[in-house]
C-alpha positions as CSV (number, residue, x, y, z in Angstrom):
1,X,11.1,11.2,7.7
2,X,11.9,7.8,9.2
3,X,10.1,4.8,7.7
4,X,8.0,4.1,10.8
5,X,6.8,7.7,11.2
6,X,5.9,7.9,7.5
7,X,3.8,4.7,7.8
8,X,2.0,6.0,10.9
9,X,1.3,9.4,9.4
10,X,0.1,7.8,6.2
11,X,-2.2,5.5,8.1
12,X,-3.7,8.4,10.2
13,X,-4.3,10.3,6.9
14,X,-6.0,7.3,5.4
15,X,-8.2,6.9,8.5
16,X,-9.1,10.6,8.6
17,X,-9.8,10.7,4.9
18,X,-12.1,7.7,5.1
19,X,-13.9,9.3,8.1
20,X,-14.2,12.6,6.3
21,X,-15.6,10.9,3.2
22,X,-18.2,8.9,5.2
23,X,-19.2,12.1,7.0
24,X,-19.5,14.1,3.7
25,X,-21.7,11.4,2.2
26,X,-23.9,11.3,5.3
27,X,-23.1,7.8,6.5
28,X,-21.6,9.1,9.8
29,X,-23.6,11.8,11.6
30,X,-23.2,14.1,14.5
31,X,-20.8,16.6,13.0
32,X,-21.0,19.8,11.1
33,X,-19.2,17.9,8.3
34,X,-22.2,15.6,7.8
35,X,-23.8,15.9,4.3
36,X,-21.3,18.5,3.2
37,X,-20.1,17.9,-0.4
38,X,-16.6,19.4,0.3
39,X,-15.8,16.6,2.7
40,X,-17.0,13.9,0.3
41,X,-14.4,15.2,-2.2
42,X,-11.6,16.2,0.2
43,X,-11.7,12.9,2.1
44,X,-10.5,10.7,-0.8
45,X,-7.8,13.2,-1.6
46,X,-6.5,13.1,2.0
47,X,-6.6,9.3,2.0
48,X,-4.8,9.2,-1.3
49,X,-2.1,11.5,0.0
50,X,-1.8,9.2,3.0
51,X,-1.1,6.3,0.6
52,X,1.5,8.4,-1.2
53,X,3.2,9.2,2.2
54,X,3.4,5.5,3.0
55,X,4.8,4.6,-0.4
56,X,7.4,7.4,-0.3
57,X,8.3,6.5,3.2
58,X,8.8,2.8,2.5
59,X,10.8,3.5,-0.7
60,X,13.2,5.9,1.1
61,X,13.7,3.4,3.9
62,X,15.0,0.8,1.3
63,X,18.1,2.9,0.6
């Protein structure tokens, strides 16, 4: 995956994970995901994977 695409995909995953976490914790309403514990747990995992995608993408781009 090219460096730029990896960074964009990682940033989208971080944003989605943050939103999912906030919805799961009940800070963002208006969704079936609001106040659901699964999203409060899955959100940080998705954001963490986004960070990993960015790191791997940037390291591969150095070669």
